[in-house]
C-alpha positions in Angstrom: 99.2 147.8 -11.1 100.6 144.9 -12.8 97.6 143.1 -14.5 94.7 145.8 -14.6 91.3 144.8 -15.4 88.7 146.3 -17.4 85.6 143.5 -17.4 84.9 141.8 -14.6 82.2 138.7 -15.0 80.3 138.0 -11.8 79.6 134.3 -11.9 76.7 134.8 -9.3 73.3 136.2 -8.8 71.1 137.8 -6.1 72.5 140.6 -3.5 76.1 139.3 -3.6 76.0 140.1 -7.2 74.7 143.7 -6.6 76.8 144.5 -4.1 80.1 143.4 -6.1 78.7 145.1 -8.9 78.3 148.2 -7.2 82.0 148.6 -5.9 83.4 147.6 -10.0 81.4 150.4 -11.3 82.5 152.5 -8.7 86.2 151.6 -9.9 85.8 152.1 -13.5 85.5 148.4 -14.6 82.4 146.7 -16.7 80.5 144.3 -15.0 79.0 140.9 -16.8 76.0 139.6 -15.4 74.7 135.9 -16.0 70.8 135.2 -15.7 68.8 131.9 -15.9 65.5 132.0 -17.1 64.0 132.8 -13.7 66.4 135.9 -13.3 66.0 137.4 -16.4 64.6 140.7 -15.3 66.5 140.1 -11.7 68.0 143.7 -10.1 71.7 142.2 -11.1 71.0 141.8 -14.5 69.8 145.3 -14.7 72.7 146.8 -13.2 75.6 145.2 -15.3 76.7 146.8 -18.4 76.5 143.6 -20.5 74.3 140.1 -19.4 74.4 136.8 -20.8 71.8 134.3 -20.6 72.4 130.3 -18.8 69.6 128.4 -20.3 67.2 126.6 -17.6 66.8 127.4 -13.8 68.2 125.2 -11.5 71.5 125.7 -10.2 73.1 122.8 -12.1 71.5 124.1 -15.5 73.0 127.2 -15.0 75.3 129.1 -12.5 77.4 125.5 -11.9 77.9 125.2 -15.7 81.7 125.5 -15.9 82.4 125.6 -19.3 79.4 127.7 -20.3 80.6 130.1 -17.9 83.8 129.9 -19.3 82.9 130.6 -22.8 80.8 133.6 -22.3 83.7 135.0 -20.3 85.9 134.6 -23.5 83.4 136.0 -25.7 82.5 138.8 -23.5 86.6 139.4 -23.2 86.3 139.5 -19.6 89.7 139.9 -17.6 88.8 138.2 -14.7 85.6 136.3 -12.9 84.3 136.9 -9.5 82.7 133.9 -8.1 81.0 135.5 -5.0 79.9 132.6 -2.1 78.0 129.8 -3.0 77.7 128.4 -6.3 81.7 127.8 -7.8 83.3 130.4 -5.2 85.0 127.3 -3.7 85.4 124.8 -6.6 89.0 124.7 -7.0 88.4 123.1 -10.6 86.7 125.9 -12.0 89.4 128.1 -10.2 91.8 126.0 -12.4 89.9 125.8 -15.3 90.0 129.8 -15.1 93.5 130.3 -14.9 94.0 127.6 -18.0 92.0 130.1 -19.9 94.1 133.2 -18.9 91.4 134.4 -16.7 92.0 135.8 -13.3 89.6 133.8 -10.8 89.4 136.5 -8.0 90.2 134.3 -4.9 92.7 132.0 -3.8 94.8 129.2 -5.7 92.9 126.3 -6.9 95.7 124.0 -4.8 94.9 126.3 -1.5 90.8 125.6 -2.0 91.2 121.8 -2.7 93.4 121.2 0.2 90.8 123.3 2.6 87.9 121.5 1.2 89.0 118.8 2.6 88.4 118.6 6.4 90.7 115.6 7.0 93.4 117.1 4.9 93.0 120.9 6.6 92.9 119.8 10.3 96.2 118.1 9.4 97.8 121.0 8.0 96.5 123.4 10.8 97.8 121.1 13.5 101.0 121.2 11.8 101.1 125.2 12.1 100.5 125.1 15.6 96.9 126.2 15.1 94.7 124.8 18.2 92.4 121.9 17.0 89.7 120.4 18.4 90.9 116.9 19.6 89.8 114.0 17.2 90.5 110.8 15.3 90.8 110.7 11.4 91.9 107.8 9.0 91.6 106.7 5.7 88.3 104.2 6.1 86.1 102.8 4.1 82.8 103.6 5.2 81.2 100.8 2.6 82.8 98.5 4.8 81.6 99.7 8.2 81.3 96.7 10.1 84.8 95.7 9.8 85.8 99.1 10.8 83.8 99.8 13.5 86.3 98.3 16.4 88.6 101.1 15.4 86.1 103.7 15.3 84.9 102.4 18.3 88.1 102.6 19.8 89.1 105.9 18.8 85.9 107.1 20.0 86.2 105.9 23.6 89.7 107.6 23.9 87.8 110.9 22.5 85.5 110.7 25.1 81.5 111.2 24.7 79.6 113.5 23.6 81.4 113.7 20.0 80.6 114.9 16.6 80.6 112.1 13.7 81.7 114.6 10.5 81.9 114.5 7.0 85.4 115.4 5.2 84.1 116.6 2.4 81.2 118.0 4.1 79.5 121.9 4.9 76.6 123.4 6.1 76.0 120.7 8.8 75.3 117.6 5.9 76.9 114.2 7.0 77.4 115.6 10.5 76.0 113.4 13.4 76.1 114.1 17.3 76.7 110.9 19.5 75.7 111.1 23.2 76.8 107.2 24.2 78.7 104.5 22.3 75.3 102.7 21.6 74.4 105.7 19.4 77.6 105.3 17.6 77.1 102.6 14.7 74.0 104.0 13.5 75.4 107.5 13.2 78.5 106.4 11.4 76.6 104.9 8.9 74.1 107.4 8.3 76.6 110.4 8.4 78.3 107.9 5.7 75.6 107.9 3.7 74.6 111.0 3.7 78.1 112.6 3.0 78.3 110.2 0.1 74.7 111.4 -1.3 75.9 115.0 -0.9 79.4 115.4 -2.0 80.5 111.9 -3.7 82.9 111.0 -0.6 81.9 108.8 2.4 85.0 109.5 4.4 84.1 110.7 7.8 85.8 111.8 11.0 85.4 112.2 14.6 85.7 115.4 17.0 85.1 116.0 20.7 82.0 117.7 21.1 82.4 121.4 22.5 79.2 122.0 24.8 77.5 125.2 24.0 80.1 126.6 21.5 80.4 130.0 20.1 81.3 130.3 16.1 83.7 133.0 15.9 85.3 133.8 12.8 88.5 135.9 11.4 88.5 137.8 8.2 91.4 136.9 6.5 93.5 138.9 3.8 96.5 137.8 2.0 98.5 139.0 -1.2 101.3 137.9 -3.6 103.7 139.8 -1.6 103.7 137.8 1.4 101.9 140.3 3.0 98.9 138.1 5.4 96.7 140.3 7.6 93.1 139.7 9.7 90.4 142.2 9.8 89.0 140.9 13.4 86.6 138.9 14.0 82.7 137.9 13.8 80.6 136.1 16.0 78.3 133.8 14.4 76.8 131.8 16.9 72.8 132.6 16.1 72.3 129.7 13.7 69.4 127.7 12.4 69.8 124.0 11.2 73.7 125.3 11.0 73.1 128.1 8.8 74.2 131.9 10.3 71.0 134.3 10.3 72.7 136.9 13.0 76.4 138.0 12.5 77.8 140.9 14.7 81.6 142.5 15.3 83.2 142.8 17.4 82.2 139.5 19.3 80.9 140.3 23.1 83.0 137.3 24.3 86.1 138.2 23.4 88.8 140.1 25.8 91.5 141.8 24.0 93.8 139.1 24.7 91.8 136.6 23.3 91.3 138.8 20.4 95.2 138.9 19.7 95.6 135.5 20.5 92.7 133.9 17.8 93.9 137.1 15.3 97.4 135.7 15.5 96.1 131.7 14.9 94.0 132.9 11.9 97.1 134.6 10.6 99.5 131.4 11.2 96.5 129.5 9.6 96.7 131.3 6.3 100.7 131.6 6.5 100.7 127.9 6.6 98.6 127.7 3.4 100.1 130.5 1.6 97.0 132.1 1.3 95.8 135.3 -0.9 93.0 137.0 -1.5 90.0 137.0 0.9 89.0 134.3 3.2 87.9 133.2 6.8 89.1 131.1 9.5 86.5 129.7 11.5 87.1 128.5 15.4 85.0 127.3 17.9 85.3 129.2 21.2 84.2 127.1 24.4 82.9 128.6 27.6 86.5 128.7 29.3 87.7 130.5 26.4 89.8 128.0 24.9 89.5 128.2 20.6 89.8 125.3 18.0 90.0 125.6 14.5 86.6 124.9 12.1 87.7 125.3 8.6 88.7 127.9 6.6 86.2 129.2 4.0 88.5 130.2 0.7 86.5 133.2 -0.3 84.0 136.1 0.7 81.6 135.7 3.3 77.9 136.2 3.4 78.5 138.6 6.5 81.5 140.3 5.2 79.8 143.7 5.6 79.7 143.7 9.1 83.8 144.2 8.7 83.5 146.6 6.3 81.2 148.7 8.5 83.6 148.6 11.7 87.0 148.8 10.0 85.8 151.2 7.3 87.4 149.0 4.2 85.6 147.6 0.8 86.7 144.2 0.9 85.8 143.6 -2.5 87.8 146.4 -4.1 90.3 145.0 -2.0 90.3 141.7 -3.6 90.2 143.6 -7.1 93.9 145.1 -6.2 95.2 141.5 -4.6 93.9 139.9 -8.3 95.4 142.8 -10.0 98.9 142.3 -8.6 99.0 144.5 -6.4 99.9 144.4 -2.4 97.3 144.8 0.0 95.8 148.2 0.6 96.2 147.8 4.5 98.3 147.1 7.1 97.6 145.3 10.2 98.9 148.5 12.3 96.6 150.8 10.5 93.5 148.2 10.9 90.9 148.8 13.9 87.4 148.2 15.2 85.1 151.3 15.5 81.7 150.8 17.0 79.4 147.9 16.9 78.1 146.4 13.4 75.1 143.7 13.4 73.8 141.8 10.2 70.5 140.2 9.6 69.7 137.6 6.9 66.4 138.6 5.5 64.9 135.4 3.9 61.5 134.9 2.1 60.2 132.1 4.5 57.8 131.8 7.4 59.0 131.3 10.4 56.0 130.1 11.9 56.1 127.1 9.9 59.2 125.6 10.5 61.2 128.3 7.8 59.6 127.1 5.2 60.3 129.4 2.1 57.7 131.4 0.6 57.7 132.3 -3.1 55.8 134.8 -5.2 55.7 138.4 -6.3 57.0 141.0 -4.1 54.5 143.4 -4.8 55.9 146.2 -2.1 59.5 146.1 -1.1 60.9 149.0 1.1 64.2 148.5 2.6 65.2 150.8 5.9 67.5 154.0 5.4 69.2 156.2 7.9 72.4 156.7 9.5 74.2 153.6 10.2 71.6 151.5 8.1 73.0 149.6 5.1 71.0 147.0 2.9 72.6 145.0 0.7 69.4 143.8 -1.8 69.2 141.4 -4.6 65.4 142.2 -5.0 63.6 145.0 -5.6 59.6 145.8 -5.8 58.0 143.5 -8.4 60.6 140.9 -8.3 59.8 137.2 -8.3 61.2 135.1 -5.7 61.2 131.7 -7.1 61.6 128.1 -5.8 65.3 127.4 -7.8 67.3 129.6 -4.9 68.2 130.0 -2.1 65.6 132.6 -0.5 67.8 134.9 1.1 66.6 138.6 -0.5 68.7 140.8 1.5 71.4 141.6 4.5 70.2 144.4 6.9 73.6 145.8 8.3 73.2 148.4 11.0 76.3 150.3 12.8 76.4 152.4 15.9 78.9 153.4 18.6 78.2 150.5 21.2 76.0 146.9 20.7 73.0 148.6 22.8 72.9 150.9 20.3 73.3 148.5 17.4 70.7 146.5 18.9 68.2 149.2 19.0 68.8 150.5 15.7 68.5 146.8 14.4 65.3 146.2 16.3 63.8 149.6 14.9 65.3 148.9 10.9 63.5 145.5 11.4 60.2 146.8 12.6 60.6 149.4 9.2 61.1 147.0 6.6 57.9 146.1 4.8 57.8 143.3 2.6 54.2 142.1 1.0 53.8 139.3 -1.6 55.8 137.0 0.6 56.5 136.2 3.7 60.2 137.1 5.5 61.6 136.4 8.8 62.1 139.9 10.3 59.6 140.0 12.9 61.2 136.7 14.0 65.1 138.3 13.6 63.8 141.1 15.9 62.5 138.8 18.3 65.6 137.4 18.7 67.7 140.8 19.3 65.2 141.5 21.5 65.7 138.5 23.6 67.3 139.7 27.3 70.1 136.6 26.6 70.7 137.8 23.1 70.8 141.3 24.6 73.4 140.2 27.4 75.7 138.9 24.8 75.1 135.3 26.2 74.9 133.3 23.3 75.6 130.2 21.6 75.4 127.8 18.4 72.1 126.2 19.9 70.7 129.5 20.9 67.6 128.8 19.0 67.0 125.4 20.0 67.4 126.2 23.8 64.9 129.4 23.2 61.6 128.7 21.9 61.3 131.9 19.6 58.2 132.0 17.7 56.8 135.1 16.0 52.9 135.1 15.9 53.0 137.9 13.1 51.9 136.3 9.6 50.5 137.8 6.3 46.8 136.6 7.4 47.3 139.7 10.0 47.7 142.5 7.4 44.3 143.9 6.5 42.7 143.8 3.3 42.8 148.3 3.2 46.7 147.7 3.6 46.8 145.7 0.7 44.7 148.0 -1.3 46.6 151.0 -0.3 49.9 149.3 -1.4 48.4 148.5 -4.7 47.5 151.8 -5.6 50.4 153.0 -4.6 52.1 151.0 -7.0 49.8 151.9 -9.8 49.3 148.6 -10.5 48.5 144.9 -9.4 50.3 142.4 -11.0 50.6 139.5 -9.0 48.5 140.8 -6.1 45.2 139.0 -6.6 46.8 136.0 -5.8 46.9 137.0 -2.1 44.2 139.2 -1.6 40.7 139.7 -4.1 39.4 143.1 -3.3 37.1 144.5 -5.9 34.9 147.5 -6.3 31.6 147.1 -8.5 33.1 143.9 -9.1 36.5 145.2 -10.7 40.0 145.3 -8.9 40.7 148.9 -7.3 44.2 148.6 -8.8 42.6 149.0 -12.4 40.9 152.0 -11.5 44.0 153.8 -9.5 44.8 156.6 -12.8 43.8 159.3 -10.5 45.8 158.3 -7.2 48.9 159.5 -5.9 51.3 157.6 -3.0 52.5 159.9 -0.3 
């Protein structure tokens, strides 16, 4: 081991901070946590060996404060920083600042992050490396002078053919992206996409791509080290999305034959080698109905859905990240990696699916994740936690494993039916109804699945009887935060204030 770590700062929060903490502590490393005002009592803070305050609540005030985070890392004598996902995980400037400060950034090199953050540059690199890319057009156009460039763009669009996508060069998460069905829609789409891209990323450059009808979103987990080794750890099917956000992921993909898996896996390795990739990352592809696949992007970080890969490969990806960051070779070789069984991940959000997925905030007065063989729950919260307006409303991830897809779906359905949460609304019923849908069961899915199939859950918090709320309050031994949801009284007093003689069974 060329550069052993003793202390690692996690520049993140919630379930990913908890998940990383578990592996680091199992490896005998000390964990440094960060917390905002809203997170002062959060689970990831209580689990850490040390915790430092980031004054404020918004992401911009706290978890995006590069200078402050680096100052804390130096103060705490951190050897490395693990960025998790989101926040600073794909920020080339932060990765570079860590390097300059003599602190290891657990991820790829800054120049790799920078090149893959620009969709136009990334596409050009992949095309040169022989990785299939979606037919399209890109150029260095000043979108603030759209009228003068419209003729060039219209000609390019005609050559590509409709329908097509207008996409932001610095984009992600669907921002700065527009679907154009015919030529008359192009000017408005260009203008609105460029404006949204400028607001979201400070970069109004756009490019055009052929629109693939009913595509699947299939990604490959890649890993590289500083010794020239690059492998893939197979695919993840990520086609169940809402608003371009994945909500259910699984592996293996029901769409891939062994031959297609080999071809896509080799393309992913070629992509990683083309950019000299190190540490964990993901090469994302669009898979068409005819079996053709095209490069979409490289995510230069650990993915939210990495647990399904861990379940079928029996590898700890965070542990491998630490090993590579310390200068060790990869702990696995391609020939030693296999897929065993089937895994499904469901993202548990504090949101109301019956009200257009509106975020739900409040205190988790009761939170009891399911347990059992082949069931894993990566939680960032526990009972009593506050769900605030300041961050992404994902509470946890439910991951199940079974011998085959049919059994995994049944296990996921059972687990979602046995995941009680009181205090906020969650999407567990909605996720269960998606998994029960005949088309999902048959594996016939695509990125527009939720738009094509109207799936609504009629279960709401109002369906929970008052007696359940009272029983939960008594079982918890206190009612902090509960009166805001139900006002139950006994002789004018709250029953949970009289709960001294009760026991929970």
